[in-house]
Backbone as CSV, one residue per row, in Angstrom:
resi,resn,N_x,N_y,N_z,CA_x,CA_y,CA_z,C_x,C_y,C_z
1,MET,-12.342,-52.706,-74.237,-12.616,-54.006,-73.619,-11.580,-55.010,-74.103
2,ALA,-10.976,-55.705,-73.212,-10.008,-56.736,-73.580,-10.683,-58.087,-73.509
3,LYS,-10.402,-58.925,-74.446,-11.071,-60.214,-74.515,-10.070,-61.353,-74.476
4,GLU,-10.585,-62.512,-74.117,-9.795,-63.727,-74.147,-9.419,-64.043,-75.585
5,PRO,-8.360,-64.840,-75.822,-7.624,-65.574,-74.808,-6.395,-64.833,-74.311
6,GLY,-6.418,-64.463,-73.068,-5.221,-63.994,-72.373,-4.774,-62.599,-72.711
7,THR,-3.668,-62.212,-72.117,-3.018,-60.952,-72.405,-1.531,-61.201,-72.511
8,THR,-0.820,-60.269,-73.093,0.622,-60.395,-73.230,1.255,-59.083,-72.825
9,ASP,2.579,-59.052,-72.830,3.292,-57.822,-72.506,3.377,-56.889,-73.712
10,GLY,2.931,-57.360,-74.890,3.009,-56.547,-76.079,1.937,-55.483,-76.114
11,ALA,2.007,-54.638,-77.169,1.022,-53.569,-77.311,-0.347,-54.149,-77.610
12,PRO,-1.417,-53.498,-77.145,-2.763,-53.985,-77.439,-3.023,-54.009,-78.940
13,GLU,-3.818,-54.965,-79.377,-4.237,-55.049,-80.764,-5.583,-54.357,-80.880
14,GLU,-5.593,-53.197,-81.515,-6.804,-52.393,-81.581,-7.646,-52.797,-82.787
15,LEU,-8.921,-53.050,-82.549,-9.877,-53.263,-83.626,-10.700,-51.994,-83.771
16,SER,-11.212,-51.768,-84.962,-11.904,-50.513,-85.232,-13.122,-50.747,-86.107
17,THR,-14.018,-49.769,-86.135,-15.162,-49.821,-87.052,-15.058,-48.705,-88.089
18,LEU,-13.891,-48.083,-88.212,-13.704,-47.065,-89.225,-13.757,-47.706,-90.612
19,PRO,-14.100,-46.931,-91.655,-14.260,-47.510,-92.996,-13.058,-48.340,-93.447
20,GLU,-11.845,-47.867,-93.159,-10.671,-48.608,-93.613,-10.440,-49.871,-92.809
21,LYS,-11.217,-50.077,-91.753,-11.048,-51.256,-90.909,-12.313,-52.098,-90.861
22,LEU,-13.135,-52.027,-91.901,-14.385,-52.763,-91.896,-14.159,-54.266,-91.819
23,SER,-12.974,-54.728,-92.220,-12.685,-56.156,-92.134,-12.744,-56.632,-90.692
24,ASP,-12.564,-55.717,-89.728,-12.604,-56.112,-88.325,-13.993,-56.589,-87.914
25,LEU,-15.026,-56.145,-88.610,-16.372,-56.642,-88.313,-16.448,-58.127,-88.634
26,ARG,-15.756,-58.539,-89.693,-15.719,-59.966,-90.023,-14.997,-60.741,-88.927
27,VAL,-13.978,-60.129,-88.323,-13.266,-60.771,-87.222,-14.217,-60.989,-86.046
28,LEU,-14.997,-59.962,-85.716,-15.943,-60.073,-84.606,-16.999,-61.138,-84.892
29,LYS,-17.490,-61.166,-86.128,-18.499,-62.158,-86.492,-17.917,-63.565,-86.415
30,ALA,-16.657,-63.707,-86.820,-16.018,-65.024,-86.751,-15.882,-65.491,-85.309
31,LEU,-15.664,-64.544,-84.409,-15.472,-64.882,-82.995,-16.802,-65.111,-82.284
32,ALA,-17.829,-64.359,-82.666,-19.124,-64.432,-81.975,-19.953,-65.590,-82.521
33,GLN,-19.376,-66.769,-82.507,-20.053,-67.983,-82.953,-20.007,-68.970,-81.796
34,PRO,-21.156,-69.469,-81.345,-21.198,-70.267,-80.115,-20.198,-71.408,-80.061
35,ARG,-20.072,-72.193,-81.121,-19.156,-73.330,-81.080,-17.707,-72.874,-80.990
36,ARG,-17.389,-71.784,-81.680,-16.012,-71.280,-81.621,-15.698,-70.739,-80.235
37,GLN,-16.679,-70.113,-79.606,-16.476,-69.658,-78.237,-16.232,-70.834,-77.301
38,GLN,-16.983,-71.924,-77.489,-16.773,-73.121,-76.678,-15.377,-73.693,-76.892
39,MET,-14.940,-73.720,-78.130,-13.627,-74.284,-78.446,-12.511,-73.419,-77.874
40,LEU,-12.644,-72.107,-78.009,-11.637,-71.209,-77.448,-11.565,-71.345,-75.939
41,GLN,-12.723,-71.468,-75.307,-12.735,-71.639,-73.861,-12.030,-72.927,-73.462
42,HIS,-12.301,-74.011,-74.197,-11.663,-75.293,-73.877,-10.145,-75.184,-74.038
43,LEU,-9.684,-74.565,-75.116,-8.249,-74.424,-75.345,-7.605,-73.531,-74.283
44,THR,-8.317,-72.506,-73.858,-7.783,-71.599,-72.845,-7.693,-72.267,-71.486
45,VAL,-8.716,-73.046,-71.125,-8.773,-73.672,-69.805,-7.908,-74.924,-69.734
46,HIS,-7.963,-75.746,-70.785,-7.321,-77.059,-70.732,-6.034,-77.166,-71.541
47,GLY,-5.710,-76.156,-72.333,-4.484,-76.210,-73.108,-4.698,-76.795,-74.489
48,PRO,-3.599,-77.029,-75.240,-3.685,-77.503,-76.623,-4.508,-78.781,-76.765
49,ALA,-5.159,-78.906,-77.919,-5.996,-80.075,-78.182,-6.084,-80.300,-79.683
50,THR,-6.490,-81.498,-80.064,-6.752,-81.815,-81.462,-8.226,-81.567,-81.751
51,SER,-8.571,-81.572,-83.030,-9.979,-81.404,-83.391,-10.804,-82.568,-82.855
52,ALA,-10.211,-83.770,-82.810,-10.925,-84.935,-82.279,-11.172,-84.780,-80.779
53,THR,-10.171,-84.264,-80.056,-10.332,-84.029,-78.621,-11.445,-83.033,-78.356
54,LEU,-11.463,-81.955,-79.121,-12.496,-80.939,-78.959,-13.875,-81.501,-79.314
55,ALA,-13.932,-82.329,-80.348,-15.208,-82.907,-80.747,-15.782,-83.770,-79.635
56,ARG,-14.930,-84.585,-79.013,-15.400,-85.442,-77.924,-15.839,-84.611,-76.716
57,ALA,-15.060,-83.596,-76.394,-15.348,-82.792,-75.206,-16.615,-81.962,-75.362
58,LEU,-16.897,-81.514,-76.578,-18.004,-80.585,-76.792,-19.197,-81.221,-77.479
59,GLY,-19.117,-82.506,-77.764,-20.241,-83.182,-78.401,-20.447,-82.780,-79.842
60,LEU,-19.359,-82.501,-80.561,-19.428,-82.119,-81.965,-18.789,-83.215,-82.816
61,ASN,-18.830,-83.042,-84.124,-18.102,-83.967,-84.999,-16.787,-83.331,-85.428
62,THR,-15.837,-84.150,-85.794,-14.495,-83.638,-86.099,-14.495,-82.731,-87.325
63,GLY,-15.421,-82.963,-88.248,-15.497,-82.080,-89.409,-15.835,-80.661,-88.998
64,ALA,-16.777,-80.527,-88.039,-17.177,-79.200,-87.568,-16.041,-78.536,-86.800
65,THR,-15.393,-79.289,-85.900,-14.317,-78.674,-85.111,-13.140,-78.293,-86.000
66,SER,-12.833,-79.114,-87.002,-11.736,-78.781,-87.911,-12.027,-77.489,-88.665
67,TYR,-13.269,-77.351,-89.121,-13.648,-76.134,-89.851,-13.546,-74.911,-88.949
68,HIS,-14.092,-74.998,-87.751,-14.065,-73.849,-86.850,-12.641,-73.505,-86.422
69,LEU,-11.796,-74.507,-86.251,-10.393,-74.232,-85.917,-9.709,-73.477,-87.052
70,ARG,-9.985,-73.863,-88.275,-9.379,-73.160,-89.412,-9.851,-71.707,-89.466
71,GLU,-11.131,-71.481,-89.179,-11.640,-70.116,-89.180,-11.031,-69.287,-88.049
72,LEU,-10.900,-69.885,-86.877,-10.270,-69.179,-85.757,-8.805,-68.878,-86.070
73,ALA,-8.133,-69.818,-86.734,-6.733,-69.595,-87.110,-6.630,-68.492,-88.162
74,ARG,-7.594,-68.455,-89.059,-7.593,-67.439,-90.119,-7.598,-66.033,-89.551
75,TYR,-8.272,-65.850,-88.408,-8.369,-64.532,-87.803,-7.433,-64.352,-86.609
76,GLY,-6.518,-65.291,-86.429,-5.465,-65.102,-85.436,-5.810,-65.433,-84.006
77,PHE,-6.828,-66.281,-83.784,-7.202,-66.638,-82.417,-6.605,-67.970,-81.963
78,VAL,-6.292,-68.855,-82.903,-5.631,-70.118,-82.574,-4.535,-70.368,-83.596
79,GLU,-3.647,-71.290,-83.265,-2.592,-71.679,-84.190,-2.182,-73.120,-83.909
80,GLU,-1.585,-73.744,-84.916,-1.066,-75.088,-84.706,0.161,-75.019,-83.801
81,THR,0.317,-76.036,-82.973,1.469,-76.088,-82.082,2.226,-77.377,-82.340
82,THR,3.530,-77.325,-82.213,4.358,-78.480,-82.533,4.818,-79.198,-81.272
83,GLY,5.261,-80.436,-81.457,5.853,-81.186,-80.362,4.863,-81.869,-79.456
84,THR,3.562,-81.819,-79.782,2.557,-82.426,-78.921,1.918,-83.651,-79.548
85,GLY,1.754,-83.606,-80.872,1.015,-84.658,-81.544,1.844,-85.884,-81.866
86,HIS,1.139,-86.906,-82.298,1.759,-88.153,-82.725,1.295,-88.429,-84.144
87,GLY,2.240,-88.801,-85.001,1.879,-89.093,-86.373,1.339,-87.865,-87.075
88,ARG,0.117,-87.986,-87.620,-0.471,-86.902,-88.408,-1.411,-86.039,-87.585
89,GLU,-1.426,-86.215,-86.273,-2.295,-85.393,-85.435,-1.918,-83.923,-85.544
90,ARG,-2.929,-83.080,-85.604,-2.700,-81.630,-85.615,-3.226,-81.067,-84.301
91,TRP,-2.336,-80.454,-83.552,-2.689,-79.877,-82.258,-2.806,-78.372,-82.391
92,TRP,-3.737,-77.793,-81.644,-4.016,-76.366,-81.722,-3.965,-75.754,-80.330
93,ARG,-3.565,-74.508,-80.289,-3.562,-73.764,-79.034,-4.172,-72.394,-79.251
94,ALA,-4.723,-71.833,-78.179,-5.233,-70.460,-78.226,-4.053,-69.504,-78.212
95,ILE,-4.113,-68.465,-79.031,-3.035,-67.475,-79.098,-3.312,-66.369,-78.090
96,PRO,-2.427,-66.167,-77.105,-2.636,-65.064,-76.155,-2.592,-63.722,-76.876
97,GLY,-3.313,-62.765,-76.369,-3.280,-61.443,-76.967,-4.155,-60.465,-76.215
98,ASP,-3.747,-59.211,-76.182,-4.540,-58.137,-75.574,-5.319,-57.476,-76.703
99,ARG,-6.493,-58.014,-76.977,-7.295,-57.547,-78.106,-8.349,-56.566,-77.618
100,ARG,-8.326,-55.376,-78.169,-9.245,-54.322,-77.735,-10.331,-54.133,-78.786
101,PHE,-11.567,-54.301,-78.370,-12.679,-54.070,-79.264,-13.076,-52.597,-79.199
102,PRO,-13.690,-52.082,-80.256,-14.016,-50.645,-80.274,-14.987,-50.270,-79.171
103,PRO,-14.817,-49.070,-78.569,-15.781,-48.617,-77.561,-17.167,-48.479,-78.180
104,ARG,-18.178,-48.593,-77.346,-19.553,-48.605,-77.856,-19.891,-47.342,-78.639
105,SER,-19.307,-46.214,-78.247,-19.615,-44.963,-78.942,-19.124,-44.971,-80.384
106,GLU,-18.174,-45.849,-80.716,-17.636,-45.934,-82.074,-18.239,-47.081,-82.878
107,GLN,-19.130,-47.842,-82.256,-19.721,-48.983,-82.936,-20.957,-48.573,-83.723
108,ASN,-21.085,-49.104,-84.925,-22.330,-48.909,-85.657,-23.341,-49.948,-85.187
109,ALA,-24.555,-49.879,-85.698,-25.633,-50.750,-85.222,-25.286,-52.223,-85.414
110,GLU,-24.696,-52.572,-86.551,-24.367,-53.975,-86.816,-23.301,-54.479,-85.852
111,THR,-22.295,-53.640,-85.616,-21.229,-54.038,-84.707,-21.764,-54.217,-83.295
112,ARG,-22.683,-53.352,-82.877,-23.248,-53.478,-81.528,-23.992,-54.795,-81.366
113,LEU,-24.721,-55.207,-82.397,-25.428,-56.480,-82.323,-24.448,-57.635,-82.158
114,VAL,-23.354,-57.594,-82.916,-22.356,-58.662,-82.833,-21.678,-58.643,-81.465
115,MET,-21.326,-57.450,-80.987,-20.675,-57.352,-79.688,-21.601,-57.801,-78.565
116,ASP,-22.873,-57.462,-78.656,-23.830,-57.889,-77.633,-23.925,-59.410,-77.593
117,GLU,-23.936,-60.038,-78.742,-23.995,-61.503,-78.792,-22.717,-62.115,-78.244
118,LEU,-21.579,-61.527,-78.597,-20.303,-62.034,-78.099,-20.233,-61.928,-76.583
119,ASN,-20.663,-60.792,-76.045,-20.655,-60.617,-74.589,-21.615,-61.589,-73.915
120,HIS,-22.787,-61.785,-74.521,-23.761,-62.722,-73.949,-23.170,-64.126,-73.871
121,LEU,-22.535,-64.567,-74.937,-21.927,-65.900,-74.948,-20.825,-65.998,-73.903
122,SER,-20.004,-64.960,-73.810,-18.877,-64.985,-72.877,-19.349,-65.042,-71.432
123,TYR,-20.311,-64.187,-71.078,-20.796,-64.154,-69.698,-21.487,-65.460,-69.328
124,ALA,-22.273,-66.014,-70.250,-22.963,-67.276,-69.980,-21.965,-68.409,-69.765
125,ALA,-20.906,-68.440,-70.572,-19.894,-69.482,-70.423,-19.145,-69.339,-69.106
126,ASP,-18.832,-68.100,-68.715,-18.139,-67.873,-67.444,-18.995,-68.338,-66.270
127,LEU,-20.293,-68.002,-66.306,-21.181,-68.390,-65.220,-21.312,-69.902,-65.128
128,GLU,-21.381,-70.579,-66.272,-21.490,-72.033,-66.269,-20.241,-72.670,-65.674
129,LEU,-19.064,-72.168,-66.026,-17.824,-72.696,-65.453,-17.791,-72.501,-63.940
130,PHE,-18.198,-71.310,-63.495,-18.183,-71.009,-62.070,-19.146,-71.929,-61.315
131,GLU,-20.345,-72.106,-61.856,-21.326,-72.967,-61.202,-20.883,-74.430,-61.214
132,GLN,-20.189,-74.839,-62.262,-19.676,-76.207,-62.325,-18.676,-76.458,-61.198
133,LEU,-17.787,-75.495,-60.977,-16.807,-75.644,-59.896,-17.489,-75.673,-58.537
134,GLN,-18.509,-74.859,-58.368,-19.231,-74.867,-57.097,-19.924,-76.207,-56.857
135,ARG,-20.467,-76.807,-57.920,-21.122,-78.099,-57.772,-20.115,-79.189,-57.414
136,GLU,-18.927,-79.104,-57.997,-17.914,-80.125,-57.723,-17.410,-80.038,-56.286
137,GLY,-17.259,-78.800,-55.794,-16.827,-78.607,-54.413,-15.481,-79.244,-54.114
138,GLY,-15.274,-79.580,-52.846,-13.991,-80.083,-52.401,-13.655,-81.464,-52.910
139,THR,-14.657,-82.237,-53.340,-14.403,-83.600,-53.791,-13.408,-83.631,-54.933
140,VAL,-13.563,-82.729,-55.884,-12.701,-82.695,-57.056,-11.563,-81.685,-56.894
141,LEU,-11.846,-80.563,-56.265,-10.876,-79.470,-56.212,-9.795,-79.661,-55.156
142,GLY,-10.057,-80.442,-54.128,-9.060,-80.600,-53.071,-8.763,-79.271,-52.407
143,GLU,-7.466,-78.958,-52.245,-7.097,-77.715,-51.572,-7.509,-76.480,-52.367
144,TRP,-7.781,-76.651,-53.658,-8.210,-75.524,-54.478,-9.677,-75.174,-54.259
145,ALA,-10.358,-75.906,-53.401,-11.752,-75.589,-53.104,-11.894,-74.211,-52.471
146,ASP,-10.809,-73.706,-51.876,-10.848,-72.379,-51.259,-10.424,-71.276,-52.229
147,ALA,-10.185,-71.635,-53.469,-9.647,-70.666,-54.429,-10.759,-69.921,-55.157
148,PHE,-11.576,-69.197,-54.393,-12.649,-68.412,-54.988,-12.614,-66.980,-54.448
149,PRO,-11.504,-66.257,-54.606,-11.506,-64.866,-54.145,-12.590,-64.083,-54.879
150,TYR,-13.298,-63.266,-54.147,-14.485,-62.602,-54.703,-14.604,-61.207,-54.106
151,SER,-14.893,-60.247,-54.945,-14.985,-58.878,-54.455,-16.101,-58.134,-55.178
152,ARG,-16.866,-57.370,-54.399,-17.840,-56.439,-54.955,-17.605,-55.091,-54.288
153,GLY,-17.450,-54.078,-55.083,-17.178,-52.771,-54.497,-17.642,-51.659,-55.409
154,THR,-17.581,-50.435,-54.915,-17.902,-49.263,-55.720,-16.827,-48.216,-55.515
155,ILE,-16.526,-47.485,-56.561,-15.589,-46.370,-56.496,-16.144,-45.245,-57.356
156,ARG,-15.785,-44.014,-57.037,-16.228,-42.856,-57.813,-15.090,-42.437,-58.720
157,LEU,-15.310,-42.515,-60.027,-14.254,-42.247,-60.996,-14.752,-41.355,-62.117
158,THR,-13.840,-40.602,-62.701,-14.123,-39.962,-63.978,-13.863,-40.991,-65.069
159,LEU,-14.304,-40.702,-66.280,-14.074,-41.641,-67.375,-12.582,-41.864,-67.630
160,PRO,-11.740,-40.820,-67.662,-10.296,-41.068,-67.820,-9.725,-41.920,-66.687
161,GLU,-10.208,-41.730,-65.461,-9.721,-42.538,-64.347,-10.115,-44.003,-64.510
162,LEU,-11.326,-44.244,-65.012,-11.758,-45.621,-65.238,-10.881,-46.287,-66.287
163,ARG,-10.522,-45.550,-67.322,-9.635,-46.105,-68.345,-8.267,-46.427,-67.751
164,ALA,-7.766,-45.547,-66.888,-6.480,-45.805,-66.236,-6.572,-47.011,-65.313
165,PHE,-7.688,-47.137,-64.607,-7.922,-48.282,-63.729,-7.851,-49.582,-64.525
166,PHE,-8.478,-49.580,-65.689,-8.473,-50.772,-66.535,-7.060,-51.124,-66.994
167,GLU,-6.294,-50.130,-67.403,-4.927,-50.392,-67.856,-4.065,-50.949,-66.712
168,GLU,-4.293,-50.450,-65.508,-3.542,-50.968,-64.361,-3.937,-52.419,-64.075
169,TYR,-5.191,-52.743,-64.283,-5.638,-54.130,-64.099,-4.954,-55.056,-65.105
170,ILE,-4.907,-54.660,-66.381,-4.231,-55.458,-67.399,-2.748,-55.613,-67.062
171,ALA,-2.127,-54.520,-66.593,-0.709,-54.585,-66.215,-0.504,-55.560,-65.063
172,LEU,-1.440,-55.596,-64.124,-1.327,-56.533,-63.002,-1.392,-57.975,-63.504
173,LEU,-2.308,-58.271,-64.405,-2.368,-59.614,-64.981,-1.044,-59.986,-65.645
174,ASN,-0.490,-59.055,-66.400,0.750,-59.338,-67.111,1.925,-59.568,-66.162
175,ARG,1.881,-58.939,-64.985,2.940,-59.146,-63.990,3.017,-60.602,-63.565
176,TYR,1.868,-61.272,-63.522,1.816,-62.647,-63.037,1.901,-63.685,-64.151
177,LYS,1.953,-63.248,-65.393,2.069,-64.198,-66.497,3.529,-64.589,-66.683
178,ARG,3.743,-65.850,-67.064,5.103,-66.341,-67.277,5.051,-67.516,-68.237
179,PRO,6.178,-67.811,-68.873,6.217,-68.951,-69.801,5.962,-70.261,-69.061
180,ASP,5.469,-71.255,-69.794,5.205,-72.552,-69.184,6.439,-73.126,-68.498
181,ALA,7.598,-72.896,-69.095,8.827,-73.457,-68.534,9.167,-72.863,-67.172
182,GLU,8.638,-71.676,-66.876,8.919,-71.022,-65.602,7.778,-71.162,-64.602
183,THR,6.741,-71.886,-64.966,5.580,-72.055,-64.083,5.860,-73.169,-63.082
184,PRO,5.767,-72.910,-61.796,6.093,-73.926,-60.790,5.077,-75.058,-60.760
185,ALA,5.508,-76.180,-60.252,4.615,-77.329,-60.093,3.477,-76.947,-59.151
186,GLY,2.320,-77.465,-59.424,1.160,-77.169,-58.583,0.357,-75.973,-59.050
187,ALA,0.877,-75.230,-60.029,0.125,-74.077,-60.543,-1.032,-74.566,-61.410
188,ARG,-2.115,-73.840,-61.380,-3.273,-74.164,-62.206,-3.698,-72.933,-62.990
189,THR,-4.394,-73.168,-64.078,-4.973,-72.055,-64.818,-6.064,-71.418,-63.966
190,VAL,-5.963,-70.124,-63.744,-6.950,-69.377,-62.970,-7.633,-68.387,-63.905
191,LEU,-8.940,-68.455,-63.976,-9.696,-67.555,-64.834,-9.986,-66.260,-64.097
192,THR,-9.639,-65.146,-64.691,-9.879,-63.837,-64.081,-10.834,-63.062,-64.968
193,ARG,-11.766,-62.356,-64.351,-12.736,-61.563,-65.101,-12.913,-60.217,-64.414
194,LEU,-12.934,-59.155,-65.191,-13.222,-57.826,-64.659,-14.428,-57.273,-65.401
195,LEU,-15.445,-56.892,-64.654,-16.620,-56.245,-65.227,-16.873,-54.972,-64.428
196,ALA,-16.712,-53.839,-65.063,-16.925,-52.550,-64.399,-17.881,-51.727,-65.256
197,PHE,-18.871,-51.119,-64.624,-19.837,-50.330,-65.379,-20.435,-49.266,-64.464
198,PRO,-20.865,-48.123,-65.039,-21.434,-47.056,-64.211,-22.785,-47.460,-63.650
199,ALA,-23.031,-47.063,-62.416,-24.323,-47.330,-61.795,-25.407,-46.534,-62.508
200,PRO,-26.604,-47.090,-62.642,-27.688,-46.337,-63.280,-27.993,-45.066,-62.496
201,ALA,-28.383,-44.036,-63.197,-28.758,-42.794,-62.527,-30.035,-43.024,-61.721
202,PRO,-30.138,-42.427,-60.535,-31.360,-42.607,-59.734,-32.551,-41.948,-60.412
203,PRO,-33.755,-42.448,-60.178,-34.940,-41.834,-60.802,-35.190,-40.437,-60.243
204,ALA,-35.793,-39.600,-61.056,-36.132,-38.243,-60.608,-37.241,-38.311,-59.566
205,PRO,-37.216,-37.420,-58.582,-38.304,-37.389,-57.589,-39.644,-37.165,-58.279
206,PRO,-40.755,-37.623,-57.680,-42.088,-37.423,-58.281,-42.347,-35.954,-58.592
207,GLY,-42.820,-35.691,-59.784,-43.134,-34.327,-60.187,-41.944,-33.558,-60.709
208,ASP,-40.753,-34.123,-60.609,-39.536,-33.462,-61.091,-39.255,-33.958,-62.496
209,PRO,-39.192,-33.060,-63.498,-38.956,-33.494,-64.878,-37.553,-34.020,-65.113
210,GLY,-36.691,-33.930,-64.117,-35.352,-34.481,-64.299,-34.244,-33.471,-64.168
211,SER,-34.611,-32.193,-63.917,-33.572,-31.179,-63.797,-32.777,-31.331,-62.522
212,SER,-33.366,-31.995,-61.538,-32.668,-32.191,-60.274,-32.642,-33.669,-59.956
213,ARG,-31.503,-34.199,-59.672,-31.339,-35.608,-59.370,-30.821,-35.794,-57.955
214,THR,-31.252,-36.864,-57.329,-30.715,-37.199,-56.020,-29.269,-37.628,-56.172
215,PRO,-28.345,-37.091,-55.361,-26.939,-37.476,-55.513,-26.765,-38.976,-55.340
216,LEU,-25.805,-39.528,-56.086,-25.483,-40.937,-55.939,-24.938,-41.193,-54.544
217,PRO,-25.243,-42.340,-53.939,-24.692,-42.638,-52.617,-23.181,-42.754,-52.670
218,SER,-22.543,-42.337,-51.604,-21.089,-42.453,-51.538,-20.695,-43.928,-51.468
219,PRO,-19.598,-44.306,-52.128,-19.187,-45.706,-52.103,-18.678,-46.077,-50.721
220,SER,-18.735,-47.366,-50.445,-18.155,-47.844,-49.198,-16.646,-47.644,-49.249
221,SER,-16.046,-47.420,-48.093,-14.606,-47.166,-48.074,-13.806,-48.400,-48.428
222,GLU,-14.372,-49.590,-48.210,-13.684,-50.818,-48.541,-14.612,-51.698,-49.361
223,PRO,-14.084,-52.377,-50.397,-14.936,-53.288,-51.170,-15.287,-54.513,-50.356
224,GLU,-16.488,-55.069,-50.668,-16.813,-56.358,-50.075,-15.869,-57.399,-50.662
225,ALA,-15.415,-58.307,-49.854,-14.526,-59.346,-50.382,-14.697,-60.603,-49.563
226,THR,-14.697,-61.720,-50.242,-14.709,-63.010,-49.563,-13.639,-63.872,-50.200
227,SER,-13.195,-64.830,-49.498,-12.175,-65.714,-50.081,-12.550,-67.146,-49.814
């Protein structure tokens, strides 16, 4: 699973739950904190900010935002950026990276709890952002009011094929990434999310202990899509 903020053309940063990598659990715990998730989201969506800016935007105090920024920086999720502040202001930005969390089969019970909380926070924040844009509609978005490409589809894959599909998706994102200096006027930050999971197995017919299952329905030849 790749997580925000962003992806890069570099090699993925693999996290593990093996004994020699137990420190990575501390990284996950540092990230799976509601206020830090809010701050990372703000930095990802709106760009660099000071602790005071984040405090005003999120309804926190500057002492709390400063502490959380230091913790995020300690684990490599944010860093100070130069050339933006005035005087003694300290500006922070989210560090792009293709960070891979351990697959569920390699997670111990504690790691699964942390990952479940992190995913819950992430999905809830994504849904809130999406609903906020829908509420604003064309009044605020202007021509970007039509910028809601949406697709629901099904495909039949083996597990290795699903992994390859995911890597191709990450490669596609990286194709469209470019430095700020090369970004044309009128471009906006676009949030992309991929959620893929196997369909639940159908229930066994009445009286069948489970040795025989009804075949899964064939996927549609084309995914549903709206724009």
